Structure formats: C-alpha cells, structure tokens
N, C-alpha and C positions, 0 to 999 in steps of 0.2 A: 569105253571097256573096263580095263582092269583099277584106272584110277578113280572111276565113279564107284566101282565096287568096293575098292578101298575104304571111300569116305564113307560111304552106307557101313561100312563095317565096324570104323571108329565112332559113326554116331551110334550106332547100336551098341557098342561095349560103353560109350558114354551114358548113356542113357539106361542102361543096365547097374553102372556103378554108382549114377544119382539116386536112382531107386533103393539101392542096397544101401546107399549113406541114409537116405532118408529113414530107412526101415531100423535101423541099429539107431537112429536119433529118437524115434517115437517109440521104439519099445525097449533097447537094450538098456538107453539112460535112465530112463524112470524105474525099470525092475532093480539096476544096482544102485540108487538112491531110496527105496522101499526098503531094499534088504540092509545097507547102510546102516540107515535109521532104528530098523528091527533088531540089528546085532549091538547097536548102540545102546539101546533102549533093555535087551535082554542082558547086556554088561553090568549096568546099573545096580545099586543096592536097593533091595526092596524096604522103601520108608514106611509101608502100611500099618498104623498104629502108632507109631514112631513122634507122630507131629501133635505135642500134647495140647498145642494153644487151640487148636482145633477142636479138643475133647476136655474141656476143663472138668465136665462132670465124670468121667473116668477116673482122673488122677487128681486126687484132692491137695 
C-alpha cells in the first residue's frame, strides 16, 4: 500500500529531476557558452583595416 505508493512517488520525482537536469545541460549550457563568446567578441577592439601587413597596396 503506502510503501509502494511512496516508492513510486520517489521514482517519479527522480525521473522528473533527471529530465530537468538533462534539459538544463542540453539547452542552458550551450546558450550560456554562446552568449559568453558573443559578449567577449563584442567587447574586443575592432581591428578592421588596421592589419597593414595584409594590405600592403593600401599603405605604402
């Protein structure tokens, strides 16, 4: 009776927590990584046009 019901409840909660953990790992972690890379790239200085070695014909 009540012991079987309690065990089933524990199994259900464990399954839900496992799914939630997998969901966080599969969605939130990559989104956080991409956001961190985008922020780091946005924070960098713009080097466009400053690499003179690659454009020797423009800068004598």
